[in-house]
N, C-alpha and C positions, 0 to 999 in steps of 0.2 A: 691124448696123443701127447707127448709132450712138445715143452718150448721145444721152439725152432723145426718143425717138421712140416713139411710145404705140406698143405691139401692141394693135391688134384682142380683143378679149376672145377671141372663138373660138379665135384659135391660141394661148391661154395654157392651152385647157380641157390640162385633164391628163388623161390614160392614161383609161379605162372600164374598164378591171381593178381599175385600181390601185382609184378608188374605187368598186365594185361588193367588192373585196376586204376594203379597209376597212370597208363597212355591212355585208359580214356578218358578218363575226368579229365585230365590237359586238354585232350581234342574238344567237350564239348564246354569246355569252357570256352575256347578257340572258338569255337561254334556260337555260343550266347553274345563274344560280342563281334564275329563276325558279323551274324546275323544284320546290329544295328548300324555297322558300313554297308551292307548289299544293302539295307530298305534304305541308304537312303542315297546309292550309286557310287560310292565312294572305293577308286582306285585297288583297293585294298577290299575283299569283302571275306562274303565268309567260311567259302574256300581255303583263304590265304590265314587268314590266320586260325585256323582252325587244324594249319599244317603246321604252321609255323611253335603254336606250343604244343603241337606233337613231336617237330620237335626237339625240341627246348625237353622235354619230360625225357622223351630216350636221352637226349645225350648224359642227362643228370641217373637217367637208370641204370643204364649199358656201365656206367664212370664208378659209381659206388657197387654196385655186383663187383667190383673185379678184385672188390676186397670184400664189402656184403651190409648190404642193401641197408641191412639195421645201424652200422656201426661206419661207412665210410671214414674213409680217409681225408684230412676235412682240406688240409692242403693242397691235394687234388681236386677237388668238389670246388675251391676257389678261382684255382685256374680254369677250369671245364664252363666255370659259371660266367668268371670275365671276358670270356672267347667268347658264348656264347651273346654276350648284352655286346657286344664289341662286332661281330657278322650284322646282328640283329638290325645294327644303326646303317648299318649299309642298307641291311634292305630297307627300311623306313626311310631313305634317305632318298628311294629311291622314288615314292610315293607323294616329295615333294615337288612339287611344280611353280614353275612364278607365271600368272596368269596376266590377263586383263595388267594394263594400268600402273604397272608390280604388283600386284595382287599376288603372295605368294598364298597357295592354297596344296593341301596335303599332311599338314600339319599334326590335324587330331587323327589320319587315319596312321602318320608316325611313327607318335608315340601311341596311338592303338594297339601296332604293332609289338612294339615296344611293352608295351604293361603284360600282353598275350604272351608272351617269350615269358616274362617271372616267371604267372601266374604255371606257366611250363615247368619251369626251372620249381617254383614250390609241391607240383605238380607231381613233377622226378622224385622229389626229397622225400615225398610224402606227409610234408608239409597243410595236411588238409582247412581248417583254423585259418592256417593265413591267407588260401586261396581263395576260398568260399568267402570271405570278410572282403579284401582286398578286390575280389569280384563282385563285388556288394555295390566296393567303393566305383570303380570302373564305369557298372551301370548307372549310376547315382549319375555320376559328370554325363558322360556321353548322353543317357535323354534326360534329366533333368537342366542337365543346362543347354540345352534347346530348346526346350521352357521357358527358361530360364532370359536368353540370348533373345529369346523371339518375343517376353511381354521388356524390354527392356526397350528393344526397335518402339516396336507400338508403340509404347509409350515417349520415348526419342522422338517421330515423327510426330506424335500431333504438336506435341509444348511448339 
């Protein structure tokens, strides 16, 4: 093709398998993080986290595929990422509540929603290693953090 030739949109469509992989992995990652929140009976659980990750990945995949899924327009992608992060901030804000004795609750759930959106962005962009490393760290914080907090509280109460 000569430079300046317009490529019909349907010829630029990325491989369906690549799209499905990005969306399914993002959803699976959201499920894994959401399972922790679900098992702890938090306001946003498995489905919420899975849908946030899927939605973030979908927006990234669609934006990237408007140019070239493997070489997307960087400026467009950064604007979309900014929009996702800002929008998810409002969703996470809904999970934060002020409870008894002026105690704030839901911050960890709000943070996990934000992280899941970021993981979805990474999956949508095909950044598998970054997504998997971040997932491992997130699970370490969520699961290991609870064990660590319990030990500190137990030690503090015995003192």
